[in-house]
N, C-alpha and C positions, 0 to 999 in steps of 0.2 A: 808820284810817278816821275821817273827820270825824263829829262827833256828828250834825249835820243829815242827812248822807248815810245814816247808820245808821238814823235815825228814818224817813227816806223808804223804806228798804228794808223796814222792819217794816210801814209803811203799805201798800206794794204787795204785800207777802206777805198781809196781811189782805184786800186787795181781790181778789186772785186766789183765796184760799182761800174768801172769802165767796161769790164767784161759783160755785165748785164746790159749796159747800154749798147754795145755792139752786137750783142746776142738778140735783143728784143726791140731795138730802136726806140727806147724809152727816155733817152737823154740821161739816164742814171739817177735822176733826182729822187725817184721813188725809193732807191737803195741808198744813195749818198747821204742824203739829208737826215734820215733817222739814225744812221750809224754814226754820223758826226755828232749829232745831238747826244746820242747815248755815250759817246767817247768823251763828253765833257764840254763841248762848245756851246755857247749860247745859241738859242734857236735862230735868231737873226744872222748870226755869223755862219751857222751851218747853211742857211739859205743863201747868203751872200757867196760863200766859197762854192757852193753847188752851181750857182749861175756863172761864176768865172770859169769853172771847169768845163761845162757843157760844151761851149763852142769847140774846144780842143778835142774832147773825146768823140763828139759828133762828127767833126771833120774827118777823123781817122775812120769811123764807121762808115760815113757817107762815100769815102773813096773806095772802101771795100765793096759797098753795096751799089756803086754808081750805074751799073747796068739796069738796076731795077727802079731808079728814081723816075717818077712821072713828073717831068719838068714843068708841065702846064699847071697841074695841080699844086705843086711846090710853090709856085708864085703866090697863089691865093692863100695858102697856108701861112706864108711869110707875112703877107699884108695884114691878115686878120690877127695872126699871133702876136706881131709887134704891137699893134694897137691894144690888144688885150693885156699884154705885158705891161706897157707903160701906164695903162689905167689902173691896174692892180697893184703895181709895185710901190706906189706912193701911200697905199693904205696899210702895208705890212708893218710900217714902223709904229703905228698907233693902235694895233690890235693886240689883246692879251695873248700870252703863249698858249693858254688852254684852248681859246678860240681858234687859234691857227692849227693847233693839233686836231681839233674836231673837224675843221674844214679839210685837213689832210685825209682823215678817214672817210669822210663823205665822197671826196673826189676819187678816193681809191676804189670804193664800192662801185661808183659810176664807171670807172675804168674797166672793171672786170665785167660788169653788165654789157658794156659796149663791145667787148670782144666776141661775145656770143649772141649779139643782137639779131644777126641774120638767122640764127637758128630759133631763137625765142619768138620773133615776129617776122617770119620769112616773107609774108605778104607786104608788109610795110617796107622792109628792106629792098625788095625788088622795084619799088616805086621811087627809091631814092637814087638821085644821080649826082655825081661830084661836080656840080656846076659852080660857077664862080660865086654866086650869092650864097649858097648853102655852105660852101667851104669857108668863105670869108667870115660870115656870121657865126658859124659853128666854132672856128678856131679862135675868134675873138672871145667868145664866151668861155671856152675851155681854158684859154690862156689867162683870162681874168681871174677864174677860179684857182688855177694851179700856182699862179704868181703869189697868191696869198699864203701858200705854204712853201714858197721858195722854189717852185719848179718852173720849167720852161714850156710846159705844155706837152712835152715829149712822152709823158706816161699816158696821156689821153689821145695824142694824135694817132698812133696806129689803130686803136679801137675804133676811133671816129672815121678814119679814112677807110678801114675795112667796112664799117657800117654803111658808108655811102657808095660803096662798089669796088674798091680796090682790093686785090688779093693781098694776103698777109705779107708777102715778100715785098711787093710795091709799097705797101702801108709803112713797113719798117724803114725801107730806104728812103722814102719821101719824107718821113718824120725826121730822120737823122739829118738830112740836108736842111730842112727848115729850121730845126732847133739851133743850128749854128747862129742864125740871125736873131730868132726870138730870145734866146738866152743872153746874147750880147746886150740887147736892149735892157733887159733886167739887171744884168751885172753892172752896168754903167751907173744905175740909180743906187744900188747897194754899195758900190765902191765909193760913190761920192758922199755917202752918209757915214762912212767909216766902219761898215759892218764886215769887211773882209780883212782878217788877220793875214799878213803876207806869207810867213814861213809855212803855216799850215796849208795855205792855199797852194803854194809851190809843190809841197809833197803830194797833195791829192792830185794835182794836175799831172805830175809825173807818173803816178801809179795808174791814173785813169787813161793816159794815152796808151800805155802798154797794154792794159786790160781791154781797152776798146778794140785794138787791133786782133787780139786773140779771140774775143767774143765775136767779132764780125766774121772771121774765117770759120768759126764754129757754126754760126747761124746759117751760113750758106750751105752747110752739109747736114743740117738738122731738118726733119720733116716738120711741115707747117703745124700739124696737130700738137707736136711737143713744144713748139714755140708758144702756141696759145695757152697750154696748160702751165708751162713754166712761168710765163708772165703773170698769169693769174694768181698762182700760189705765192710768188715773191711779193707782189703788191699787197695782198691781204695781210700777210705775216708782218711786213714792216710797218703797215698802217697801224696794226694793234701795238707794236712796240712803241711807236710814237705816242699813241694815246695813253698807254700805261705810264710812260715816262713823264708826260706832262701832268698827269693827275698826282 
C-alpha cells in the first residue's frame, strides 16, 4: 500500500473514532484501537497511538459538553483512573497479543452490561451513590483493566458513572474530561517504550480532533436512548473484530 494511502487511512480512522468519542464520551479507544490494528499496526503501537490521541479528542469533546460535567465526581475519576492506568500500563508490554484481545472482549461485554445496569438491577442501582470511595475504587479497577488493551477507561467510565447515579449526559461529559488526564498518564508510559510511531500518530490526532468536535455537537442533539443503543452496538462489533484479528 502507498504511504500516502496509508496515512489517509489513519486520518479517517482518527476522524471516525473522534466522532464516536465526542458522541458517546468513550475516549475513542474502543473504536480507534481495533481499527488501527486491522489497518496493519502492531497491537502495542495501536494502544500507544490511541493513548496519545485521547487527551486531544477528549479535550475537544469536554469543551463542547462542559455544561454537563460533574466537577466533583470528575476529581475522583481522575485520581482512581490515573492510579489504575499506571498500574496496568507496565503489564501490557509483557502480555501476549491474544491475551490482550481476549481482555478487550471481556471489558467490552462489561461495558455494555454497565450501560443497562439500572434497568437490569434497579434495586441495587438505587442504593449506589457516586461517593469518593466508590468512584475512586471503581475507576481504578476499570482503568487497570482497560489499559491492558490500550484504553483510557473512557469506554467504561460512562456506563460506570451512569450505574452509580449520573444521567447519561453528565456521565459522558465527566468521562470526556477525566480521560484527558488518565490517557496522558498511559501515553507517557507507551511513548517511553517506543510504542508510538510518530507520523501515524499525527494523522490520527488530526482526524480525531475534527471528528470529536463534530461528534460532540451531534451528541448534544441526540436523545439519550439512542446514545445508549449506539454505544452498545459499536463496542460489541469492534470487540469481535479485534478477537477475530488476533486469532
